[in-house]
FIPALUM-939117 format. One record per atom (N, C-alpha, C): residue number from 1; residue in one letter; atom name; x, y, z. Coordinates in Angstrom, 1 decimal, padded with zeros to 4 digits. Layout:
N
<resi:NUM resn:A name:CA px:X py:Y pz:Z>
...
This chain:
126
<resi:1 resn:M name:N px:000.8 py:-001.2 pz:000.0>
<resi:1 resn:M name:CA px:000.0 py:000.0 pz:000.0>
<resi:1 resn:M name:C px:000.9 py:001.2 pz:000.0>
<resi:2 resn:G name:N px:000.4 py:002.3 pz:-000.7>
<resi:2 resn:G name:CA px:001.1 py:003.5 pz:-000.7>
<resi:2 resn:G name:C px:002.3 py:003.6 pz:-001.6>
<resi:3 resn:T name:N px:002.6 py:002.5 pz:-002.3>
<resi:3 resn:T name:CA px:003.8 py:002.5 pz:-003.2>
<resi:3 resn:T name:C px:003.4 py:002.9 pz:-004.6>
<resi:4 resn:R name:N px:002.2 py:002.7 pz:-005.1>
<resi:4 resn:R name:CA px:001.8 py:003.1 pz:-006.4>
<resi:4 resn:R name:C px:001.2 py:004.5 pz:-006.5>
<resi:5 resn:P name:N px:001.4 py:005.2 pz:-007.6>
<resi:5 resn:P name:CA px:000.7 py:006.5 pz:-007.7>
<resi:5 resn:P name:C px:-000.8 py:006.2 pz:-007.8>
<resi:6 resn:L name:N px:-001.6 py:007.1 pz:-007.3>
<resi:6 resn:L name:CA px:-003.0 py:007.0 pz:-007.4>
<resi:6 resn:L name:C px:-003.5 py:007.6 pz:-008.7>
<resi:7 resn:P name:N px:-004.6 py:007.1 pz:-009.2>
<resi:7 resn:P name:CA px:-005.2 py:007.6 pz:-010.4>
<resi:7 resn:P name:C px:-005.5 py:009.1 pz:-010.3>
<resi:8 resn:K name:N px:-005.4 py:009.8 pz:-011.5>
<resi:8 resn:K name:CA px:-005.6 py:011.2 pz:-011.5>
<resi:8 resn:K name:C px:-007.1 py:011.5 pz:-011.6>
<resi:9 resn:Q name:N px:-007.9 py:010.6 pz:-012.2>
<resi:9 resn:Q name:CA px:-009.3 py:010.8 pz:-012.3>
<resi:9 resn:Q name:C px:-010.0 py:009.6 pz:-011.7>
<resi:10 resn:L name:N px:-011.3 py:009.9 pz:-011.3>
<resi:10 resn:L name:CA px:-012.1 py:008.8 pz:-010.7>
<resi:10 resn:L name:C px:-012.7 py:007.9 pz:-011.8>
<resi:11 resn:V name:N px:-011.8 py:007.1 pz:-012.4>
<resi:11 resn:V name:CA px:-012.2 py:006.2 pz:-013.4>
<resi:11 resn:V name:C px:-011.3 py:004.9 pz:-013.3>
<resi:12 resn:E name:N px:-012.0 py:003.8 pz:-013.5>
<resi:12 resn:E name:CA px:-011.3 py:002.5 pz:-013.5>
<resi:12 resn:E name:C px:-010.4 py:002.3 pz:-012.2>
<resi:13 resn:I name:N px:-011.0 py:002.6 pz:-011.1>
<resi:13 resn:I name:CA px:-010.4 py:002.4 pz:-009.8>
<resi:13 resn:I name:C px:-010.5 py:000.9 pz:-009.4>
<resi:14 resn:P name:N px:-009.4 py:000.2 pz:-009.1>
<resi:14 resn:P name:CA px:-009.5 py:-001.2 pz:-008.7>
<resi:14 resn:P name:C px:-010.1 py:-001.4 pz:-007.3>
<resi:15 resn:L name:N px:-011.1 py:-002.2 pz:-007.2>
<resi:15 resn:L name:CA px:-011.6 py:-002.6 pz:-005.9>
<resi:15 resn:L name:C px:-010.5 py:-003.3 pz:-005.0>
<resi:16 resn:E name:N px:-009.5 py:-003.7 pz:-005.7>
<resi:16 resn:E name:CA px:-008.4 py:-004.3 pz:-004.9>
<resi:16 resn:E name:C px:-007.8 py:-003.3 pz:-003.9>
<resi:17 resn:Y name:N px:-007.9 py:-002.0 pz:-004.2>
<resi:17 resn:Y name:CA px:-007.5 py:-001.0 pz:-003.2>
<resi:17 resn:Y name:C px:-008.2 py:-001.3 pz:-001.8>
<resi:18 resn:V name:N px:-009.5 py:-001.5 pz:-001.9>
<resi:18 resn:V name:CA px:-010.3 py:-001.7 pz:-000.7>
<resi:18 resn:V name:C px:-009.9 py:-003.1 pz:-000.1>
<resi:19 resn:E name:N px:-009.7 py:-004.1 pz:-001.0>
<resi:19 resn:E name:CA px:-009.4 py:-005.4 pz:-000.5>
<resi:19 resn:E name:C px:-008.0 py:-005.4 pz:000.2>
<resi:20 resn:G name:N px:-007.1 py:-004.6 pz:-000.3>
<resi:20 resn:G name:CA px:-005.8 py:-004.4 pz:000.4>
<resi:20 resn:G name:C px:-005.9 py:-003.8 pz:001.8>
<resi:21 resn:A name:N px:-006.8 py:-002.8 pz:001.8>
<resi:21 resn:A name:CA px:-007.1 py:-002.1 pz:003.1>
<resi:21 resn:A name:C px:-007.7 py:-003.1 pz:004.1>
<resi:22 resn:I name:N px:-008.6 py:-003.9 pz:003.6>
<resi:22 resn:I name:CA px:-009.2 py:-004.9 pz:004.5>
<resi:22 resn:I name:C px:-008.2 py:-005.8 pz:005.1>
<resi:23 resn:L name:N px:-007.3 py:-006.3 pz:004.3>
<resi:23 resn:L name:CA px:-006.3 py:-007.2 pz:004.7>
<resi:23 resn:L name:C px:-005.3 py:-006.6 pz:005.7>
<resi:24 resn:W name:N px:-005.0 py:-005.3 pz:005.5>
<resi:24 resn:W name:CA px:-004.1 py:-004.6 pz:006.4>
<resi:24 resn:W name:C px:-004.8 py:-004.4 pz:007.7>
<resi:25 resn:L name:N px:-006.1 py:-004.0 pz:007.7>
<resi:25 resn:L name:CA px:-006.8 py:-003.8 pz:008.9>
<resi:25 resn:L name:C px:-007.0 py:-005.1 pz:009.7>
<resi:26 resn:K name:N px:-007.3 py:-006.2 pz:009.1>
<resi:26 resn:K name:CA px:-007.4 py:-007.4 pz:009.7>
<resi:26 resn:K name:C px:-006.2 py:-007.9 pz:010.5>
<resi:27 resn:N name:N px:-005.0 py:-007.4 pz:010.1>
<resi:27 resn:N name:CA px:-003.8 py:-007.7 pz:010.7>
<resi:27 resn:N name:C px:-003.4 py:-006.7 pz:011.8>
<resi:28 resn:R name:N px:-004.2 py:-005.7 pz:012.1>
<resi:28 resn:R name:CA px:-003.9 py:-004.7 pz:013.1>
<resi:28 resn:R name:C px:-004.4 py:-005.2 pz:014.4>
<resi:29 resn:P name:N px:-003.6 py:-005.2 pz:015.5>
<resi:29 resn:P name:CA px:-004.1 py:-005.7 pz:016.8>
<resi:29 resn:P name:C px:-005.2 py:-004.9 pz:017.4>
<resi:30 resn:E name:N px:-005.2 py:-003.6 pz:017.1>
<resi:30 resn:E name:CA px:-006.2 py:-002.7 pz:017.7>
<resi:30 resn:E name:C px:-007.6 py:-002.8 pz:017.0>
<resi:31 resn:V name:N px:-007.7 py:-003.5 pz:015.9>
<resi:31 resn:V name:CA px:-009.0 py:-003.7 pz:015.2>
<resi:31 resn:V name:C px:-009.7 py:-004.9 pz:015.7>
<resi:32 resn:A name:N px:-011.0 py:-004.7 pz:016.1>
<resi:32 resn:A name:CA px:-011.8 py:-005.8 pz:016.6>
<resi:32 resn:A name:C px:-011.9 py:-006.9 pz:015.5>
<resi:33 resn:E name:N px:-011.7 py:-008.1 pz:015.9>
<resi:33 resn:E name:CA px:-011.7 py:-009.2 pz:014.9>
<resi:33 resn:E name:C px:-013.2 py:-009.5 pz:014.4>
<resi:34 resn:G name:N px:-013.3 py:-009.6 pz:013.1>
<resi:34 resn:G name:CA px:-014.6 py:-009.9 pz:012.6>
<resi:34 resn:G name:C px:-015.5 py:-008.8 pz:012.5>
<resi:35 resn:W name:N px:-015.0 py:-007.5 pz:012.6>
<resi:35 resn:W name:CA px:-016.0 py:-006.4 pz:012.6>
<resi:35 resn:W name:C px:-015.3 py:-005.2 pz:011.9>
<resi:36 resn:L name:N px:-015.5 py:-005.1 pz:010.6>
<resi:36 resn:L name:CA px:-015.0 py:-003.9 pz:009.8>
<resi:36 resn:L name:C px:-016.2 py:-003.2 pz:009.2>
<resi:37 resn:G name:N px:-016.2 py:-001.9 pz:009.3>
<resi:37 resn:G name:CA px:-017.2 py:-001.1 pz:008.6>
<resi:37 resn:G name:C px:-016.5 py:-000.1 pz:007.7>
<resi:38 resn:M name:N px:-017.4 py:000.5 pz:006.8>
<resi:38 resn:M name:CA px:-016.8 py:001.4 pz:005.8>
<resi:38 resn:M name:C px:-017.8 py:002.6 pz:005.7>
<resi:39 resn:H name:N px:-017.2 py:003.8 pz:005.6>
<resi:39 resn:H name:CA px:-018.0 py:005.0 pz:005.5>
<resi:39 resn:H name:C px:-017.5 py:005.7 pz:004.2>
<resi:40 resn:G name:N px:-018.5 py:006.3 pz:003.5>
<resi:40 resn:G name:CA px:-018.2 py:007.1 pz:002.3>
<resi:40 resn:G name:C px:-019.2 py:008.1 pz:002.0>
<resi:41 resn:T name:N px:-018.8 py:009.2 pz:001.4>
<resi:41 resn:T name:CA px:-019.7 py:010.3 pz:001.1>
<resi:41 resn:T name:C px:-019.6 py:010.5 pz:-000.4>
<resi:42 resn:S name:N px:-020.8 py:010.7 pz:-001.0>
<resi:42 resn:S name:CA px:-021.0 py:010.9 pz:-002.5>
<resi:42 resn:S name:C px:-020.4 py:009.7 pz:-003.2>
<resi:43 resn:K name:N px:-019.4 py:009.9 pz:-004.1>
<resi:43 resn:K name:CA px:-018.9 py:008.8 pz:-004.9>
<resi:43 resn:K name:C px:-018.2 py:007.7 pz:-003.9>
<resi:44 resn:G name:N px:-017.7 py:008.2 pz:-002.8>
<resi:44 resn:G name:CA px:-017.2 py:007.2 pz:-001.8>
<resi:44 resn:G name:C px:-018.3 py:006.4 pz:-001.2>
<resi:45 resn:G name:N px:-019.5 py:006.9 pz:-001.1>
<resi:45 resn:G name:CA px:-020.6 py:006.2 pz:-000.6>
<resi:45 resn:G name:C px:-021.0 py:005.1 pz:-001.5>
<resi:46 resn:E name:N px:-020.9 py:005.4 pz:-002.8>
<resi:46 resn:E name:CA px:-021.1 py:004.4 pz:-003.9>
<resi:46 resn:E name:C px:-020.1 py:003.3 pz:-003.7>
<resi:47 resn:L name:N px:-018.9 py:003.7 pz:-003.5>
<resi:47 resn:L name:CA px:-017.8 py:002.7 pz:-003.3>
<resi:47 resn:L name:C px:-018.0 py:001.8 pz:-002.1>
<resi:48 resn:A name:N px:-018.4 py:002.4 pz:-001.0>
<resi:48 resn:A name:CA px:-018.6 py:001.7 pz:000.3>
<resi:48 resn:A name:C px:-019.7 py:000.6 pz:000.1>
<resi:49 resn:L name:N px:-020.8 py:001.0 pz:-000.6>
<resi:49 resn:L name:CA px:-021.9 py:000.0 pz:-000.8>
<resi:49 resn:L name:C px:-021.4 py:-001.1 pz:-001.7>
<resi:50 resn:L name:N px:-020.7 py:-000.7 pz:-002.8>
<resi:50 resn:L name:CA px:-020.2 py:-001.7 pz:-003.7>
<resi:50 resn:L name:C px:-019.2 py:-002.6 pz:-003.1>
<resi:51 resn:A name:N px:-018.3 py:-002.1 pz:-002.3>
<resi:51 resn:A name:CA px:-017.3 py:-002.9 pz:-001.6>
<resi:51 resn:A name:C px:-017.9 py:-003.9 pz:-000.7>
<resi:52 resn:A name:N px:-019.0 py:-003.5 pz:000.0>
<resi:52 resn:A name:CA px:-019.6 py:-004.4 pz:000.9>
<resi:52 resn:A name:C px:-020.3 py:-005.6 pz:000.2>
<resi:53 resn:T name:N px:-020.6 py:-005.4 pz:-001.1>
<resi:53 resn:T name:CA px:-021.2 py:-006.5 pz:-001.9>
<resi:53 resn:T name:C px:-020.1 py:-007.5 pz:-002.4>
<resi:54 resn:Y name:N px:-018.9 py:-007.0 pz:-002.5>
<resi:54 resn:Y name:CA px:-017.8 py:-007.8 pz:-002.9>
<resi:54 resn:Y name:C px:-017.0 py:-008.5 pz:-001.8>
<resi:55 resn:F name:N px:-016.9 py:-007.8 pz:-000.6>
<resi:55 resn:F name:CA px:-016.1 py:-008.3 pz:000.4>
<resi:55 resn:F name:C px:-016.9 py:-008.6 pz:001.7>
<resi:56 resn:E name:N px:-017.0 py:-009.8 pz:002.1>
<resi:56 resn:E name:CA px:-017.9 py:-010.2 pz:003.2>
<resi:56 resn:E name:C px:-017.3 py:-009.7 pz:004.5>
<resi:57 resn:D name:N px:-016.0 py:-009.3 pz:004.6>
<resi:57 resn:D name:CA px:-015.4 py:-008.8 pz:005.8>
<resi:57 resn:D name:C px:-016.0 py:-007.5 pz:006.2>
<resi:58 resn:I name:N px:-016.6 py:-006.7 pz:005.3>
<resi:58 resn:I name:CA px:-017.3 py:-005.5 pz:005.6>
<resi:58 resn:I name:C px:-018.6 py:-005.8 pz:006.2>
<resi:59 resn:K name:N px:-018.8 py:-005.5 pz:007.5>
<resi:59 resn:K name:CA px:-020.1 py:-005.8 pz:008.2>
<resi:59 resn:K name:C px:-021.1 py:-004.7 pz:008.3>
<resi:60 resn:A name:N px:-020.6 py:-003.4 pz:008.1>
<resi:60 resn:A name:CA px:-021.5 py:-002.3 pz:008.2>
<resi:60 resn:A name:C px:-021.0 py:-001.2 pz:007.2>
<resi:61 resn:V name:N px:-022.0 py:-000.5 pz:006.7>
<resi:61 resn:V name:CA px:-021.7 py:000.6 pz:005.7>
<resi:61 resn:V name:C px:-022.5 py:001.8 pz:006.0>
<resi:62 resn:V name:N px:-021.9 py:003.0 pz:006.0>
<resi:62 resn:V name:CA px:-022.5 py:004.3 pz:006.1>
<resi:62 resn:V name:C px:-022.3 py:005.0 pz:004.7>
<resi:63 resn:S name:N px:-023.3 py:005.3 pz:004.0>
<resi:63 resn:S name:CA px:-023.2 py:005.9 pz:002.7>
<resi:63 resn:S name:C px:-024.0 py:007.3 pz:002.8>
<resi:64 resn:L name:N px:-023.3 py:008.4 pz:002.8>
<resi:64 resn:L name:CA px:-023.9 py:009.7 pz:002.8>
<resi:64 resn:L name:C px:-023.9 py:010.2 pz:001.4>
<resi:65 resn:S name:N px:-025.1 py:010.4 pz:000.9>
<resi:65 resn:S name:CA px:-025.4 py:010.9 pz:-000.4>
<resi:65 resn:S name:C px:-024.7 py:010.0 pz:-001.5>
<resi:66 resn:G name:N px:-024.5 py:008.8 pz:-001.2>
<resi:66 resn:G name:CA px:-023.9 py:007.9 pz:-002.2>
<resi:66 resn:G name:C px:-025.0 py:007.2 pz:-003.1>
<resi:67 resn:S name:N px:-024.7 py:006.9 pz:-004.3>
<resi:67 resn:S name:CA px:-025.7 py:006.3 pz:-005.2>
<resi:67 resn:S name:C px:-025.8 py:004.8 pz:-004.9>
<resi:68 resn:P name:N px:-027.0 py:004.3 pz:-004.8>
<resi:68 resn:P name:CA px:-027.2 py:002.9 pz:-004.7>
<resi:68 resn:P name:C px:-027.0 py:002.1 pz:-006.0>
<resi:69 resn:V name:N px:-026.8 py:002.9 pz:-007.1>
<resi:69 resn:V name:CA px:-026.5 py:002.3 pz:-008.4>
<resi:69 resn:V name:C px:-025.1 py:002.7 pz:-008.8>
<resi:70 resn:V name:N px:-024.3 py:001.8 pz:-009.3>
<resi:70 resn:V name:CA px:-023.0 py:002.0 pz:-009.8>
<resi:70 resn:V name:C px:-023.1 py:002.9 pz:-011.0>
<resi:71 resn:C name:N px:-022.4 py:004.1 pz:-011.0>
<resi:71 resn:C name:CA px:-022.5 py:005.0 pz:-012.1>
<resi:71 resn:C name:C px:-021.1 py:005.0 pz:-012.8>
<resi:72 resn:C name:N px:-021.1 py:005.7 pz:-013.9>
<resi:72 resn:C name:CA px:-019.8 py:005.9 pz:-014.7>
<resi:72 resn:C name:C px:-018.8 py:006.6 pz:-013.9>
<resi:73 resn:G name:N px:-017.6 py:006.6 pz:-014.4>
<resi:73 resn:G name:CA px:-016.5 py:007.4 pz:-013.9>
<resi:73 resn:G name:C px:-016.7 py:008.8 pz:-014.0>
<resi:74 resn:I name:N px:-015.9 py:009.6 pz:-013.3>
<resi:74 resn:I name:CA px:-016.1 py:011.1 pz:-013.3>
<resi:74 resn:I name:C px:-015.0 py:011.6 pz:-014.3>
<resi:75 resn:V name:N px:-015.5 py:012.1 pz:-015.4>
<resi:75 resn:V name:CA px:-014.6 py:012.7 pz:-016.4>
<resi:75 resn:V name:C px:-015.3 py:014.1 pz:-016.7>
<resi:76 resn:P name:N px:-014.9 py:015.1 pz:-016.0>
<resi:76 resn:P name:CA px:-015.6 py:016.4 pz:-016.1>
<resi:76 resn:P name:C px:-015.4 py:017.0 pz:-017.5>
<resi:77 resn:W name:N px:-016.6 py:017.6 pz:-018.0>
<resi:77 resn:W name:CA px:-016.6 py:018.3 pz:-019.2>
<resi:77 resn:W name:C px:-015.9 py:017.7 pz:-020.4>
<resi:78 resn:T name:N px:-016.4 py:016.5 pz:-020.7>
<resi:78 resn:T name:CA px:-015.8 py:015.8 pz:-021.8>
<resi:78 resn:T name:C px:-016.7 py:015.7 pz:-023.0>
<resi:79 resn:N name:N px:-016.1 py:015.5 pz:-024.1>
<resi:79 resn:N name:CA px:-016.9 py:015.2 pz:-025.4>
<resi:79 resn:N name:C px:-016.9 py:013.7 pz:-025.7>
<resi:80 resn:Q name:N px:-016.4 py:012.9 pz:-024.8>
<resi:80 resn:Q name:CA px:-016.4 py:011.4 pz:-025.1>
<resi:80 resn:Q name:C px:-017.8 py:011.0 pz:-025.2>
<resi:81 resn:K name:N px:-018.0 py:010.1 pz:-026.2>
<resi:81 resn:K name:CA px:-019.4 py:009.5 pz:-026.4>
<resi:81 resn:K name:C px:-019.8 py:008.5 pz:-025.4>
<resi:82 resn:E name:N px:-018.8 py:007.7 pz:-024.9>
<resi:82 resn:E name:CA px:-019.0 py:006.7 pz:-023.9>
<resi:82 resn:E name:C px:-018.1 py:007.0 pz:-022.7>
<resi:83 resn:L name:N px:-018.6 py:007.1 pz:-021.5>
<resi:83 resn:L name:CA px:-017.8 py:007.3 pz:-020.3>
<resi:83 resn:L name:C px:-017.3 py:006.0 pz:-019.7>
<resi:84 resn:P name:N px:-016.1 py:006.1 pz:-019.2>
<resi:84 resn:P name:CA px:-015.5 py:004.9 pz:-018.6>
<resi:84 resn:P name:C px:-016.1 py:004.5 pz:-017.3>
<resi:85 resn:P name:N px:-015.9 py:003.2 pz:-016.9>
<resi:85 resn:P name:CA px:-016.4 py:002.8 pz:-015.6>
<resi:85 resn:P name:C px:-015.6 py:003.4 pz:-014.4>
<resi:86 resn:S name:N px:-016.3 py:003.5 pz:-013.3>
<resi:86 resn:S name:CA px:-015.7 py:004.0 pz:-012.1>
<resi:86 resn:S name:C px:-014.7 py:003.0 pz:-011.5>
<resi:87 resn:W name:N px:-015.2 py:001.7 pz:-011.5>
<resi:87 resn:W name:CA px:-014.6 py:000.7 pz:-010.7>
<resi:87 resn:W name:C px:-014.3 py:-000.5 pz:-011.5>
<resi:88 resn:T name:N px:-013.2 py:-001.2 pz:-011.1>
<resi:88 resn:T name:CA px:-012.9 py:-002.5 pz:-011.8>
<resi:88 resn:T name:C px:-012.6 py:-003.5 pz:-010.7>
<resi:89 resn:Y name:N px:-012.7 py:-004.8 pz:-011.0>
<resi:89 resn:Y name:CA px:-012.3 py:-005.8 pz:-010.1>
<resi:89 resn:Y name:C px:-011.7 py:-007.0 pz:-010.9>
<resi:90 resn:E name:N px:-010.5 py:-007.4 pz:-010.5>
<resi:90 resn:E name:CA px:-009.8 py:-008.5 pz:-011.2>
<resi:90 resn:E name:C px:-009.6 py:-008.1 pz:-012.7>
<resi:91 resn:G name:N px:-009.3 py:-006.8 pz:-012.9>
<resi:91 resn:G name:CA px:-009.0 py:-006.3 pz:-014.3>
<resi:91 resn:G name:C px:-010.2 py:-006.1 pz:-015.2>
<resi:92 resn:K name:N px:-011.4 py:-006.3 pz:-014.6>
<resi:92 resn:K name:CA px:-012.6 py:-006.1 pz:-015.5>
<resi:92 resn:K name:C px:-013.5 py:-005.0 pz:-014.9>
<resi:93 resn:A name:N px:-014.1 py:-004.3 pz:-015.8>
<resi:93 resn:A name:CA px:-015.0 py:-003.2 pz:-015.4>
<resi:93 resn:A name:C px:-016.2 py:-003.7 pz:-014.7>
<resi:94 resn:I name:N px:-016.6 py:-003.1 pz:-013.6>
<resi:94 resn:I name:CA px:-017.8 py:-003.4 pz:-012.9>
<resi:94 resn:I name:C px:-018.9 py:-002.7 pz:-013.7>
<resi:95 resn:P name:N px:-020.0 py:-003.5 pz:-014.1>
<resi:95 resn:P name:CA px:-021.1 py:-002.9 pz:-014.9>
<resi:95 resn:P name:C px:-021.7 py:-001.7 pz:-014.2>
<resi:96 resn:Y name:N px:-022.0 py:-000.7 pz:-015.0>
<resi:96 resn:Y name:CA px:-022.5 py:000.6 pz:-014.4>
<resi:96 resn:Y name:C px:-023.7 py:001.1 pz:-015.3>
<resi:97 resn:A name:N px:-024.4 py:002.0 pz:-014.7>
<resi:97 resn:A name:CA px:-025.6 py:002.6 pz:-015.3>
<resi:97 resn:A name:C px:-025.1 py:003.7 pz:-016.3>
<resi:98 resn:R name:N px:-025.8 py:003.7 pz:-017.4>
<resi:98 resn:R name:CA px:-025.6 py:004.7 pz:-018.4>
<resi:98 resn:R name:C px:-024.2 py:005.1 pz:-018.8>
<resi:99 resn:P name:N px:-023.6 py:004.2 pz:-019.6>
<resi:99 resn:P name:CA px:-022.2 py:004.5 pz:-020.0>
<resi:99 resn:P name:C px:-022.2 py:005.6 pz:-021.1>
<resi:100 resn:D name:N px:-023.3 py:005.8 pz:-021.8>
<resi:100 resn:D name:CA px:-023.3 py:006.8 pz:-022.8>
<resi:100 resn:D name:C px:-023.4 py:008.2 pz:-022.3>
<resi:101 resn:N name:N px:-022.7 py:009.1 pz:-022.9>
<resi:101 resn:N name:CA px:-022.6 py:010.5 pz:-022.4>
<resi:101 resn:N name:C px:-023.4 py:011.4 pz:-023.3>
<resi:102 resn:S name:N px:-024.3 py:012.2 pz:-022.7>
<resi:102 resn:S name:CA px:-025.0 py:013.2 pz:-023.5>
<resi:102 resn:S name:C px:-024.0 py:014.4 pz:-023.6>
<resi:103 resn:V name:N px:-023.3 py:014.5 pz:-024.7>
<resi:103 resn:V name:CA px:-022.4 py:015.6 pz:-024.9>
<resi:103 resn:V name:C px:-023.1 py:016.9 pz:-024.9>
<resi:104 resn:E name:N px:-024.3 py:016.9 pz:-025.4>
<resi:104 resn:E name:CA px:-025.1 py:018.2 pz:-025.4>
<resi:104 resn:E name:C px:-025.3 py:018.7 pz:-024.0>
<resi:105 resn:I name:N px:-025.7 py:017.8 pz:-023.1>
<resi:105 resn:I name:CA px:-026.0 py:018.2 pz:-021.7>
<resi:105 resn:I name:C px:-024.7 py:018.6 pz:-021.0>
<resi:106 resn:S name:N px:-023.6 py:017.8 pz:-021.3>
<resi:106 resn:S name:CA px:-022.3 py:018.1 pz:-020.7>
<resi:106 resn:S name:C px:-021.9 py:019.5 pz:-021.1>
<resi:107 resn:N name:N px:-022.0 py:019.8 pz:-022.4>
<resi:107 resn:N name:CA px:-021.5 py:021.1 pz:-022.9>
<resi:107 resn:N name:C px:-022.4 py:022.3 pz:-022.4>
<resi:108 resn:T name:N px:-023.7 py:022.0 pz:-022.2>
<resi:108 resn:T name:CA px:-024.6 py:023.0 pz:-021.7>
<resi:108 resn:T name:C px:-024.2 py:023.3 pz:-020.2>
<resi:109 resn:C name:N px:-023.9 py:022.3 pz:-019.5>
<resi:109 resn:C name:CA px:-023.5 py:022.5 pz:-018.1>
<resi:109 resn:C name:C px:-022.2 py:023.3 pz:-018.0>
<resi:110 resn:R name:N px:-021.3 py:022.9 pz:-018.9>
<resi:110 resn:R name:CA px:-020.0 py:023.6 pz:-018.9>
<resi:110 resn:R name:C px:-020.2 py:025.1 pz:-019.2>
<resi:111 resn:T name:N px:-021.0 py:025.4 pz:-020.2>
<resi:111 resn:T name:CA px:-021.3 py:026.8 pz:-020.6>
<resi:111 resn:T name:C px:-022.0 py:027.6 pz:-019.4>
<resi:112 resn:M name:N px:-022.9 py:026.9 pz:-018.8>
<resi:112 resn:M name:CA px:-023.6 py:027.6 pz:-017.6>
<resi:112 resn:M name:C px:-022.6 py:027.8 pz:-016.5>
<resi:113 resn:R name:N px:-021.7 py:026.9 pz:-016.2>
<resi:113 resn:R name:CA px:-020.7 py:027.1 pz:-015.2>
<resi:113 resn:R name:C px:-019.7 py:028.2 pz:-015.5>
<resi:114 resn:Q name:N px:-019.3 py:028.3 pz:-016.8>
<resi:114 resn:Q name:CA px:-018.4 py:029.3 pz:-017.2>
<resi:114 resn:Q name:C px:-019.0 py:030.7 pz:-017.2>
<resi:115 resn:A name:N px:-020.3 py:030.7 pz:-017.4>
<resi:115 resn:A name:CA px:-021.1 py:032.0 pz:-017.3>
<resi:115 resn:A name:C px:-021.5 py:032.3 pz:-015.9>
<resi:116 resn:G name:N px:-021.2 py:031.5 pz:-014.9>
<resi:116 resn:G name:CA px:-021.6 py:031.7 pz:-013.5>
<resi:116 resn:G name:C px:-023.1 py:031.5 pz:-013.3>
<resi:117 resn:R name:N px:-023.7 py:030.6 pz:-014.1>
<resi:117 resn:R name:CA px:-025.1 py:030.4 pz:-013.9>
<resi:117 resn:R name:C px:-025.5 py:029.2 pz:-013.2>
<resi:118 resn:I name:N px:-024.5 py:028.4 pz:-012.7>
<resi:118 resn:I name:CA px:-024.9 py:027.2 pz:-011.9>
<resi:118 resn:I name:C px:-024.8 py:027.6 pz:-010.4>
<resi:119 resn:R name:N px:-025.9 py:027.5 pz:-009.7>
<resi:119 resn:R name:CA px:-026.0 py:027.9 pz:-008.3>
<resi:119 resn:R name:C px:-026.4 py:026.7 pz:-007.4>
<resi:120 resn:F name:N px:-025.8 py:026.6 pz:-006.3>
<resi:120 resn:F name:CA px:-026.1 py:025.6 pz:-005.3>
<resi:120 resn:F name:C px:-027.2 py:026.1 pz:-004.4>
<resi:121 resn:A name:N px:-027.9 py:025.2 pz:-003.7>
<resi:121 resn:A name:CA px:-029.0 py:025.6 pz:-002.8>
<resi:121 resn:A name:C px:-028.5 py:026.7 pz:-001.7>
<resi:122 resn:S name:N px:-027.2 py:026.6 pz:-001.4>
<resi:122 resn:S name:CA px:-026.6 py:027.6 pz:-000.4>
<resi:122 resn:S name:C px:-026.5 py:029.0 pz:-001.0>
<resi:123 resn:G name:N px:-026.7 py:029.1 pz:-002.3>
<resi:123 resn:G name:CA px:-026.6 py:030.4 pz:-003.0>
<resi:123 resn:G name:C px:-025.3 py:030.6 pz:-003.6>
<resi:124 resn:T name:N px:-024.3 py:029.7 pz:-003.4>
<resi:124 resn:T name:CA px:-023.0 py:029.8 pz:-004.0>
<resi:124 resn:T name:C px:-023.2 py:029.6 pz:-005.5>
<resi:125 resn:T name:N px:-022.5 py:030.4 pz:-006.3>
<resi:125 resn:T name:CA px:-022.5 py:030.3 pz:-007.8>
<resi:125 resn:T name:C px:-021.1 py:029.8 pz:-008.2>
<resi:126 resn:I name:N px:-021.2 py:028.8 pz:-009.1>
<resi:126 resn:I name:CA px:-019.9 py:028.4 pz:-009.7>
<resi:126 resn:I name:C px:-019.8 py:028.6 pz:-011.2>
């Protein structure tokens, strides 16, 4: 762990990262045997739920604003026609919802952001 560079984008992330963390935690004397949990927010919540389906050592999950559906990877403001997967396992893409990218919607969002027309509920404009 910690020897390989991490990916620059949230695409094709190997679930083996989580598997490695589980093995490391299981060998720690301060970790209760047989009881591992995982917490994630947003895309991390999606990962936490997904990891719990792959690894039976995960006994509890907290997902804050995480999707219960595996979605495509995050490639901001792209013209790609098909978006890559977020996650892989054993070298294969984990199936995900809607791999096709609406370039028109993506470009509209980019234009709105550049014009300062995208606002959050808090009133913040980006």
